[in-house]
C-alpha positions, 0 to 999 in steps of 0.5 A, spaced: 075 039 846 079 045 850 073 046 855 073 038 857 080 039 858 079 045 863 081 041 869 087 038 866 091 040 860 096 036 856 102 041 853 106 038 848 113 042 847 117 040 840 123 043 839 129 042 834 134 045 839 135 044 846 127 047 847 130 052 852 127 058 849 120 054 848 120 052 855 121 059 857 115 062 853 111 056 856 112 058 863 111 065 862 104 064 858 102 059 864 104 064 869 098 068 867 093 063 869 091 060 876 088 053 878 090 050 872 093 043 872 098 042 866 102 036 864 108 037 860 110 033 854 117 036 852 120 034 846 127 037 844 132 035 838 126 033 834 130 033 827 127 027 824 121 024 821 121 018 825 122 022 831 116 026 829 112 020 828 113 017 835 111 024 838 105 024 834 103 018 837 103 021 844 100 027 842 094 023 839 094 019 846 094 025 850 091 031 846 092 038 848 096 044 846 102 043 841 107 049 842 113 048 837 119 051 834 121 047 828 124 050 822 124 044 817 118 045 812 116 038 811 116 036 819 112 043 820 107 041 815 106 034 817 105 036 825 100 041 823 096 037 818 096 031 824 094 036 829 088 039 824 086 032 823 086 031 831 082 037 832 088 040 836 091 047 836 098 047 834 102 054 835 109 056 832 111 060 838 116 064 834 113 065 827 110 072 829 116 075 831 120 072 825 115 075 820 115 082 823 123 082 823 122 079 816 118 085 814 122 090 817 129 087 815 127 085 808 130 079 809 127 072 810 129 068 817 135 063 816 132 056 817 137 053 822 135 049 828 138 052 834 141 058 831 140 062 837 144 057 841 151 057 837 157 057 840 159 064 839 163 069 843 157 071 848 156 064 850 163 063 852 162 070 856 156 067 859 160 061 861 166 065 864 161 069 868 158 063 871 165 060 873 167 067 876 161 068 880 161 061 883 168 063 885 166 069 888 160 068 892 159 070 899 165 074 900 170 069 897 177 071 893 175 079 894 182 080 891 179 079 884 173 083 885 176 089 880 175 084 875 167 083 876 162 087 872 157 087 879 158 086 886 152 085 890 152 087 898 147 086 903 146 083 910 145 075 910 139 072 907 137 078 902 138 073 896 145 075 894 147 069 891 141 067 887 141 074 884 148 073 883 147 067 879 141 069 875 146 075 873 151 071 871 147 067 866 145 073 863 153 074 862 155 079 868 161 077 872 158 078 879 161 077 886 157 078 893 159 080 900 155 079 906 155 086 910 156 084 918 156 089 923 161 085 927 166 083 921 167 089 916 168 087 909 175 088 906 177 095 904 178 093 897 170 093 897 171 101 898 176 102 892 173 098 886 173 102 880 170 097 874 165 094 878 158 097 879 157 096 887 149 095 889 146 094 896 141 089 897 136 091 903 129 088 905 124 089 910 126 087 917 119 083 918 121 079 912 128 078 913 126 075 920 121 070 917 126 068 912 132 067 917 127 063 922 125 059 916 132 058 915 134 056 922 128 051 922 130 048 916 137 047 919 134 044 926 137 050 929 133 054 935 130 061 932 132 065 938 138 068 937 140 076 935 140 073 928 132 073 928 131 078 933 127 084 930 130 090 933 137 087 932 135 085 925 133 093 924 140 095 927 143 090 922 139 093 916 141 100 918 148 099 919 148 096 911 144 102 909 149 107 912 154 104 909 151 104 902 149 111 903 156 113 905 159 110 899 154 113 894 152 106 892 145 105 889 140 100 893 135 095 891 129 093 896 128 086 894 122 086 899 117 085 894 121 083 888 123 076 885 130 074 883 128 076 876 125 083 878 131 085 882 136 082 877 133 087 871 133 093 876 140 091 877 142 091 869 138 097 868 143 101 873 149 097 870 146 100 863 145 107 865 152 107 868 155 105 862 151 110 858 153 115 862 160 113 861 160 113 854 156 120 854 162 123 859 167 120 854 
């Protein structure tokens, strides 16, 4: 059956919570394959048998891979039995990890739907980080930067804002500031004690292309110093000198995704925290 569906695959995602975890697992797995046409059927908050019955009708009509995170034993059994009858693979996405943890910890996992999304302190800290980050984008409210965990600095179009938002979703209060030779940043940037300041750089060639595309999307003529290669090189050199003079770590985002840049920044943040604990 799977070979017959090679060109188009139906993927059914069933969760008894928001389904965010399941979506991320599916996205990560699908990224490993090329030239596939996936039709996703997303079913969050599946907590009643009547709801499951309606979903099973759709699964039968659109056979494919079934990926689920259901903790209710009766509903799991019903789903798995129906999938066996239809000849479809049904995969419990978290079972292998939960089983391994149970073996190590010597206790059974608590079957609570959505337990990982409980409104605990970490959740509210993440909301607070997102609000802070939005309020301190693109150099705004620099008087409050000392409250940040991370401050990103870089020339225009080095992915400062999307990287900041990604870090905020991980719980880090993040501010960012554009480095413009003709308009020096506020002096407070150079006196920060609490935040980790990180410089973002990229290659001049990539930056020129990104900026040209940006201007074209705004219906503006791409013939200014903003996209002139020599001017861009001088701009990047100015930023690099500033980073070096202040001893700030630098991340080259030329060949990195937002997620990869954020992971590198988090590693720098954790390394500094570890060094501070050892010094204490």
